[in-house]
C-alpha positions as CSV (number, residue, x, y, z in Angstrom):
1,M,0.0,0.0,0.0
2,H,1.3,3.5,-0.9
3,K,2.3,5.3,2.3
4,G,0.2,8.3,1.5
5,M,-2.9,6.1,1.1
6,S,-2.2,4.5,4.5
7,I,-2.0,7.9,6.1
8,L,-5.2,8.9,4.3
9,M,-7.1,5.9,5.6
10,A,-5.8,6.6,9.2
11,R,-7.1,10.1,8.8
12,M,-10.5,8.7,7.8
13,D,-10.5,6.8,11.1
14,S,-9.5,9.8,13.2
15,H,-11.4,12.6,11.3
16,P,-14.3,10.9,9.4
17,H,-16.1,14.3,9.1
18,E,-13.4,15.5,6.7
19,F,-14.6,12.8,4.3
20,N,-18.3,13.4,4.3
21,I,-19.5,13.3,0.8
22,V,-23.0,12.2,1.8
23,T,-23.9,15.9,2.7
24,P,-22.6,17.7,-0.4
25,D,-22.5,21.1,1.4
26,A,-20.0,19.8,4.0
27,I,-17.1,22.3,3.7
28,S,-14.6,19.9,5.1
29,S,-15.3,17.3,2.4
30,R,-13.6,19.6,-0.1
31,R,-10.3,19.3,1.7
32,W,-9.6,15.9,0.3
33,E,-11.3,16.3,-3.0
34,F,-7.9,16.3,-4.8
35,V,-7.5,12.6,-3.9
36,V,-11.1,11.4,-3.4
37,S,-12.4,12.6,-6.8
38,P,-9.7,10.8,-8.8
39,L,-10.0,7.7,-6.5
40,L,-13.8,7.5,-7.3
41,R,-13.1,7.9,-11.0
42,R,-10.4,5.3,-11.0
43,C,-12.6,2.8,-9.1
44,S,-15.4,3.5,-11.5
45,A,-13.0,2.6,-14.4
46,I,-11.9,-0.5,-12.6
47,A,-15.6,-1.6,-12.1
48,K,-16.2,-1.0,-15.9
49,K,-13.0,-2.9,-16.7
50,E,-11.6,0.3,-18.4
51,V,-8.1,1.6,-18.3
52,S,-7.5,4.6,-16.1
53,F,-4.3,6.5,-15.4
54,E,-5.7,8.4,-12.5
55,L,-3.6,7.8,-9.3
56,M,-1.4,5.6,-11.5
57,F,1.0,5.0,-8.6
58,L,-1.6,2.8,-7.0
59,S,-2.4,-0.7,-7.9
60,D,-6.1,-1.6,-8.6
61,N,-6.2,-3.5,-5.3
62,D,-4.9,-0.4,-3.4
63,C,-7.6,1.7,-5.0
64,I,-10.3,-0.7,-4.1
65,T,-9.0,-0.9,-0.5
66,V,-9.1,2.8,-0.1
67,F,-12.5,3.0,-1.8
68,K,-13.9,0.4,0.6
69,K,-12.6,2.5,3.6
70,L,-14.3,5.5,2.1
71,Q,-17.5,3.5,1.6
72,E,-17.4,2.6,5.3
73,V,-17.0,6.2,6.3
74,Q,-19.9,7.3,4.0
75,G,-22.1,4.5,5.5
76,S,-21.5,6.0,8.9
77,H,-22.3,9.5,7.7
78,M,-25.5,8.2,6.1
79,T,-26.5,6.4,9.3
80,Q,-25.9,9.6,11.3
81,R,-28.0,11.6,8.8
82,I,-30.9,9.1,9.0
83,M,-30.7,9.2,12.8
84,N,-30.8,13.0,12.7
85,E,-33.9,12.9,10.5
86,L,-35.6,10.4,12.9
87,L,-34.9,12.7,15.8
88,T,-36.4,15.7,14.3
89,D,-39.9,16.8,15.3
90,P,-42.1,13.7,14.7
91,G,-45.2,15.9,14.6
92,S,-44.1,17.3,11.3
93,F,-44.8,13.9,9.5
94,D,-48.3,12.7,8.6
95,G,-48.3,9.3,10.2
96,C,-45.4,8.0,8.1
């Protein structure tokens, strides 16, 4: 694993709010856009079995490992967002 990606994944553990792409207006999510955006494009290419030269210093397996970590973080953000919605004023919903 590339040392930078290992550091990035450790940062995902310690500061997951910096990787929140579930809520697009999250200012901190832009901090890592320079690496997250190409990672997402590269993983999309891998899934489509296309060639991609984005983050070409990483193997396909390394990209997938970092992507899975990002998925884990996004899942936690989505759970938090759902819980926040459930905790809002229940009287504002019509029996749903």
